[in-house]
Residue, then its C-alpha position, 0 to 999 in steps of 0.5 A: m313076647s318072644n315073637v316081638y323080640n325075635l322080629g326086633t333083633d332080626l331087624v337090628r341085625c339086618i341094619y348092622e350087617k349092612r354097615i359093619d362087615a365082620p368075620p365070625i372070629l375076631d383078632t383080640d390084638s386089634h379088637f380087644p387088646n385088654a384080653t391079655k389081662f384076663v388071660a393072665a389072671w385066668q386061674g385067679i378068676r377061676d378060683e373066685a368063680l368056683a367059690v361062688q357056688l355057681n349051681r345056685a346062680p340064676r338060670f339064663h332064662d330067669i334073667m332074660p325070659e326071652q331066651t327061654e327057648i335056648s336056655a330051658n330047652d332040655g331041662l339042664d342048667w345054663r346059669m349065669f353069675v352076672l357081675k356087670a350087665y350093659d354097664m350096670t354093675i352088681p356090687e354084691n357080685l363084684e365083691r365076691m370076685p375081686t380079681l375079676g372086679r379089678l380087671l373090669s374097672e380097668c377095662p371100660e370097653v367091657k359092657s357086660a361080664a358073667v361067669s357061665f355055668l353049663a351043666p353036664h351034657k347041656h346043649i344050647p341050640p343054634h341061635r344068634g346074638p342081637f346086635r353087632g355093636i358088641m363082641r363076645f369074649h370067651l375065657g375057659l375057666v373049667i373046661p372038661k376034657q374028652a378021653d383024647g384030651r381035647p376040650a369036651t365043650i364044642m362051640m359051633i360058630n357059623h357052622e365051624e367047630r371051635r373049642i377052647a381049653d382052660g386059660e384059652c380065649m376066643l373073641w367072636d361075633d355072636t350075631f353069627e349062628h352058634e350053638v354049644m354042647n357040653n359033651a362031658d359028665q362035668a360042668r363047664v365054667a367060662l367067663l363071658l364078656d361083651v366088649w364094645r366094638p371099636k371104630m364103628p361108623l358114627d351112625m352105628e356107634v349112636l345106635s349101639r349106645l341107644i340100644v344099650r340105654g334101652v336095655q338098661v331101662g328095660m332091666h330097671y323097669r322089669g326089676v331084673s335080679f342078678a343075685g347069686 
């Protein structure tokens, strides 16, 4: 199954790369203006996230078995508390995070939303996202620090080191190769949003909508559970 998934995502990425020329790191002002709403509310979102008991949320590969190689690679937890998945909302999870839920209702361009929990010393190996119709938004909620005060969680995006601290954000194209290392004795907690890419060529807009619909059907067919 994983080989079929990888072949399919490789083909889709190739199609998008020929039609959409995008850098790895994207400007939030032009691509996701509503990012400011999430940044302004980051402390409220953090407090709600910490009340959820994230260490009991599903592991990423429990939600998406295709991601077992990158999620279960070292036996350490990468857990996701999912509130919205490709436009499918999870009401019971939204109720537990009302501040974030309100912001999501105001921002329809956000197609998926989850709080990501990385266990201490968790390493997510290099991988690439499936398609360029969405952009990935990271917002730091609980980012451990190194002895020198810098964030201890390192993201390598297109072979360049990136770090964000509590309350800081980054918008990027996850079809570029990336990996994550939590080099701390504490868990890292971050908000992850999948944001619809604006002003795509018409054919890519149509293809993106078909992909989203296909993912929705697939999740429904498999009976994916996002219970936290």
